[in-house]
N, C-alpha and C positions, 0 to 999 in steps of 0.2 A: 549581038554585035561582037566582033573580034576586038578584044581590048589590048592586043599585043602592041607594045611600044607606047601605051597611053598612061604610064605611071607618073607618080609625083616626081618632080625634079626641081632644081634651083630656080628654073625659069618660070615655073607655073605653080609653085606652092611655097608659101612662107607662113610659118606659124603665126596666128593672130596674137598680137600683143599691143597694149596701149603705148608701149615704148616707141613704137613706130611713129606715133603722132608728133612727138617732140623732135625726133630725128628729121622728119619732113619739115616741120615748122622752122627749124634752124636754117634750112635751105630756102624755103618759100617765103617765110615771113621774118627773115633775119633782122630787119630794122624796125619791126613793129613791137609795140610795148607788150610785154608778156606778164610781168609781175610789178605791182605797185604796192608800196608800203611806206607811208610818210614821204620822206624825200627820196627813198629808194625807187629807182625806175630801171628795170631790167628789160632789155630787148630780148627777142628770142635767141639771138646769137649769144648774148651774155648768159641767159638762162641755161642754154645747152652746155656752155663751157663750165659753168659752176656745177651743174649736175654731173658732168664728166669728171671734174676734179674730185667731187665727193665720192663718186663710184670708184675712182682710182685710189683715193685715200683709204676707203674701206677695204679694198682688195689688198693694198699694201700693209694694212694693219692685221691681216690674217683672215678676213671674212671671205669664206669660200662659198661656192654654189650650194644652195639649200640651207645655209646658216640663217638664223633669225636676227634681224637688227630691229630694235625697238625705238620708239620715239615717245617722249612725254613733252609735247609741244603744243602751244596754241596755234592759231592760224597766222603764222609768220612765214616769210619767204623760205627760211631754212626747212620748214615742214613741207612746203611744196617741192623744194629741191630734193628732199629725202624720198618723197613719194615716187620720184622717177629714179633717183640714184641708187637706192637700195636694190630694186630689181635689175637695174642696169649693171650691177656687179654680180648678178646671179643669185642674190640673197632674197630672203622673204621679209617683207615689211610688216612689223607688228606695231600699230599705232595704239597707244594706251591712253585711256581717258584721263585728262589732267585733274579730274575731281575725285578720283578714287583714293581710298585710304591706303596707307602703307602696307597693311596686311594683304589686301587684294592685289596690289601691285607686285608684292613679293611672290604671291601665288602665280600670277601671270608670267613673271620673269622665269620662275622655276619651270612651270608647265610648258612654256614656249621655248625654253632653253636659249634665251637671247644671249648673243655673244657680245653685243655692244648696244649702248643706249645713247641717243641724242636727247638731252634734257634742257629745257628752258631754266635759266637761273632761278626763277621764282619757285620752281618745283624741285630744285636740287635737294633741299633738306628732306622733303618727303621721300625722294628716291633713296637717299642715304639711309633713312630709317628702314625703308623696304629692304634694302640690301642686307642690313643687319638681321632681318627676319628670314632671309632666304635659306633654303636647305642645300641648294646646289652651288655651283661656282658663280661668283659675282661677275657681271658683265663689265667690259671696258666702258668708261664714261667720257662722253664729249659734251662739254657745257656750251649752251647757246645763250649768250647774253642778248638783251634787247634794248639797245640805247634809244630807239624810237619811243618805247614805252617807259623809259627811265628805269630799266631793270639791269643793273650792272652785273658783271660776272663776279663770282666769289674768288676766282683766281686759284682754286685748289685743284681743278681738273683741267684737262687739255681744252683750250679754247676752240670753238668751232671754226673761226676764220684761220687760225693757225693750222688746224687739222686739214682744212681745205687746201691750204698752201702746199701741203705735201703731195697733193694729187696732180695728175697730168690732165690738162684740158683737152688733149687729143686721145685720151683713153678710149680704146675700142670696147664698146658696150657688149656685155654678155647677153645676147638675145636668147630667148628660150629655144631649146631643142624641140620641145613639144608644147603646143599651146595649152595642154592640160597641166603643165608645170605649175607649181604653187607660186602665187604672186604675192599674196598678203594674208595675214592672220589677224582677224578681228574678233575680240572677245565680246560676248553678249553682256547685258547689264548684270546678270546674275542675281536678280531680285528674289529668287526662290532657292538659292544655293550658290555653289561656286560657278563663276562664269564659264561658258563653253567657248572653245576656240574655233571660230568659223574660218575655214580655209577657202580662199578665192583662187581661181585659176586665170591665166592670161586671157584665155578665150572669152570667158564671161565678161571680164572688164572691158575688153575690146568691143564686144557686142553692145555693152551698155553705152559706150561712147558713140556708137552708131545709131542705136535706137532712140536715145534721148533727143538728139537734134531733130529727128523726124517728129516725135510726139510734141516737143515744145516749139516746133517750127522756128528753130534757131537760125539767126543770120550769121554771116561772117562778121568777125571783128566785134562781137558782143563784148560789153564791159560788165563783168560778173563780180558781184560782191561776195567774197568767201565768208559767208555766215555759217553755213553748215560746217561743224567741226571736222577737220581732216582726220580726226581719230574716230569719226562715226561713218562707217561704210566708206572709208576713204573719201569723205566729203561727197557722198552719193556718186562717186566716180567722176564728178564734174571736173576735178583738177586734171584728170587724165584726158578728158574730152576737149578742154579748151584749146590746146595746140592744134587740133584738127580743124578748128574754125578760125585760127589766128586771133583768138579772143584774149582779153586781158583779165587776169585775176587780181582783184583789189583785196588785199589781205585785211582782215578785221579781227584784231586780237580780242577786244572787249565788245561784246554785243550790247549796245545801248541805243535808245532812240536817237540820241544826238549823233552818234557815230554813223548810224544808217542814213539819216537825213543829210548829214554832211557829205557822205560819199556819193549820194545821189546828186546833190547839188553841185559839188566841186569836181567830182571825178566822172560825172555823166553815167553813173551805174544804170545799166539797162535791164539787168536780170539779177535775181538772187534766189536762193532756196532757203527755206526756214520752216521751223515748226510753228503751229498755230500760236504758241506763246509769243513768237517774234511779231506776228501780225497784231496781236493784242498790244504789244509794246508800241507799235507804230500808231495804232488807232488812238491809244490813250496817252500819247506823248504830251509833255508839257509844251506850252506855246513857245517857251524859250528854246526848246530843242528842235523845233520844226524849221525847215528851210523850204522855200518855194522851188519848184522845178516845173519844167514845161513839156515833159514827155511822159508817156505811160511806162511804168516799170512792170516788167513781166516777172511773176513770182510762181515758183513751185512750192507748195506747202505739203508737208507730210510729217509723220511722227505720232499723230493722234488725229482722230476725226475732228476737223475744224467745225466750230459752231457756226450755223448759218448766219447768226447775228453778226459775228466777227467778219465773215466774208462780205456781207452787205455793207458794213461800215468801211472796210478798207477799200472797196471798189470806188467809193465816193471820193477818196483821197488821191486817186490817180494810179492805183495799182490794179493790174489784171491778174487775178489769182487762179491757178490751176491746181486742183487737188490730185495728188498722186499717192500711191500706197506701196509699201514693200516692207522688207525686214532685213536685218543684218544678213540673214542666210540667203537672200536673193540679190545681194550687191546693192541694196537700196530699192528705189522705186521701180515697180514692174507693172502697175496698173495705173490708169489715168481716166479722168472724167472728160471725155470728148464732148464738146459742146455741140448741140444741135440747134441750128438757127430757128427751128420751129418753136423753141422755148423762149425766144426773144419777147414774145407777146405775153408771157406769163407775168404775174405780179412779182415784184422784186424779191419778196420773201420766198416765194416758190422757186425762183431762179437760184437763190442762195442755197436752198435745201438740196436742189439737184446738184449744185457744184460740190456739195459736201460728200457726195457718193464716191466710193473708191473706184468705180468705173470698170473699164475693160482692159485686157492685156496690152502692154507695149508691143510694138512689132517684133522685137527680138525674143519675146516669150512665146512658147508653143501653146500654152494653155494656162488660164487662171479661171477657176470656176468655183462653185459652191456645191459640196457633196454631203450626203448623210454619213453616219458612222459606218455604214456598210458599203461605202464608196459608190453610192448611187447619186446621180445628178438630181438636185432638188428641183421641184417645179419653179419655173421662172415667173412667179406670181407676185413678187415683192413682199411676200408674207412668210413663206416657209423657210425656216431657219436651218442652216447647216454650217459646215466648216469651210473656210477658204483654203483651197489646195491649188498647187501650181506645179508645172513642169516646164523645163526649157533650159537654154544654154546659160542663163544668168541665175542659176541655182548653185550653191556652194558645192565643193567637193565632198564636204562632210565636216564633222566635228573632230578636231585634233585629239588623238588618243582616247576616243570615246565611241567605239563601234556600236555599243548598245543604243546610245542616243541617236546616232546616225541612222541606224536601221529603223528605229521608231519614227524618226522624222520623214523617212522615205518610204514608209509602208504603203503598199498598193501602187507603187510607181509614181507617186506624187510627193511633193514636199508639203507637209502639214503645218499650217500657220498657227493653229490653235485660236484663230480669230473666228468668231461666229458672225454669220452674215445672212442676208437674203439676196436674191437675184431678181432683177426686174425683167419685164418682157423683152427689153432691148439687150439683155445680157449684162447690164451694168450691175456690179456688186455693190452692196451697201452694208457696212459693218453694223452688226447689232451690239457686239461687245466682245471683249476677250472672254474666253470660256470661264476664267476664274473671276470675272467681274460681274457676271450675271447675278442678280439678286432674286432669290426665290422666296416669295412672301405669300404664305398661305396657299402654297401650291401654284401660284402665278409667277411666271418669269417676268422680271422687270429689267429692261435695258438701262444700264447706268448712262450710256451715251444719250439715250432719248431724254432722260431727266436732266442731264447736263445741258443739252440743247435748249430745253425750256428755260432753265435758270439763266442762261447767257443772254436772254432777251431783257432781263431786268436791267434798267439803266445804271444801277449802282454796282453791278457785278463785273469784276475784272476777269477773274478766273474762278473755276469751280471744279469740284470732283465729287462724285457720288459713289459710296461704297455700302456694303451690307453692314447693318448693325444688328447684333443678336437681339431677339425679342421673344419673350416667354409665350406670347399668344400666337404670333405669326411665323415664328422661326427666325425670319429676317425681315427687316424693314429698311427702306432707303435712308441713309444719313448723308447730308450734304455738307461739304467743307467749302466755304466761300471766302475768297479773297476780294475785298472791295477795292474800288478805284480810289485813288488819292482824293481825300476830301469828301468822299461819298459816305452816306450813312444808311443803314437798314437794320431791322431787327428780325428775329426769327419768325415771328408771326407774320410779318409783311412778306418775307420770302416764301413761306409756306402758302399763304393766301394767293400770291402771284402765280406760283406753280400750279396750284389747284385749278386756276382758270384755264390752264393749257393742257392739263393731263388728267387722266382718271384718278380718282381719289386714292386708290391703292398704290399708285405710282408716286404720289406726292411725298417728299421727304418728311419723316416724322421727327427729325432732329436736324438742326442747322448749327454749324460751328463756324465762327468767323476767325480766320487766322491766315498767315502767309502759308502758302502751300509748298511742301517739299518737292523739289524738281531735280531731274537729272540735268547734266550739262547740255543736252540736246533739247531741253524744254519739255520733256515728258514729266507729267505729274507722277510722283511715286506713290501709287495707290496702296502698295503693300505697307507703307508706313501709316497711311490713313486707316487701313483695315485694322492694324494693331491698335491704333488710338480709339477707333469706334468700339472695339470690344470692351474698353474701360469706361465708356460713357453711361 
């Protein structure tokens, strides 16, 4: 076919970017509620103007295209505004975990070369300590007080609202010249060394906002509770997606059972995302924290394989949970457990076990499968183990200033997750374990996920984690760390006996430790800390 005159032009090609959603929403949904936080109620017209002011203020302060602007903020309106405003002035958004130590924050600011930081007043002292530890030039600081949460400003840095007032509400957004332009910089947790800077592109984020509504079957005007931290995969990209649906983001600063139930009852929350620890909080909430509601709440859960027992329990409370899976490097969730109505007749426990699978690729992903070390497809028999690998448009550009790690991650034309899994005959992926979490006892591989799933059926267990404990005879044996429910009691012998009824003897924990489990801000249990502890037992 003759292609003469069929090239790209302004009329038929626009670089894909999630910024387009808010521009559209300001026109189409101008009077609809966009952001809610306490008494704060922003319409889409208000939201767009504030984002424009912030983008303009950033530009006036010297932030240029490609510069990095960091945030150290919980899920408050200013964080949502920055998520759009930073790229709207052409800059790259670097959301920093609010629970990091000053040394790690200093490293991220140096490595990412942030020119400016928006910081919640609560975390300003930590930032100032981090700045003292920096090797490079310190960033400009804009302080964000939170009167709703009773967090006043210290008054030593420029105030967020004052900074906003310097901006123009009619500022012309700097849209990407190329959809491959960098959009955001997200640092991994860094549990085995310095965190790596994952670079997102506009194209991937836009396609996440298109694929998620298909997979989650999202309606217009959903009311979404912002539980997933905006510093974690940019809130799984949901904050960029909501304007496409005219949805309402209900900000949640402190994730507690009372706050979640209150938002559902008072704000009509219809959807939220959260790690399995959030589901546990809801299931085990005190009676005083619970509120009645008369609708089904749709939930995406990810971050760790959810225990089937937890999924079964939360279903009875009025929540329909869908398990999804992904990594920081894939913009968040990229596989889903699609329900087959043929499973409706299975026992409830079997249904929950199926729901715990990582599933099949989202529609915007090209491929997600399980392969051997030599990049061969594993048999889809639900038993043969391999590594989850992926390719598609929602995979990162790479790791900032780390070409070696980037090449390793992309070896063989796929992104390597380092998660071990099996694949079922229907193509559904099911994680066995992280490669580093497999326990090898007497030459037998033990999945910590399998042992944890058995432990979670015990009525006294709130949370648990299983790691390898060195053993003179077997090399390694399973060691269980257990966090009990409030008011519940259990001893080591009881837990071991209970687990032995569900698992082969060699898989049964040989040591049980009762304690509060160390967790990240996104609800992941920090197994690396527990592995250190197990070595001393």
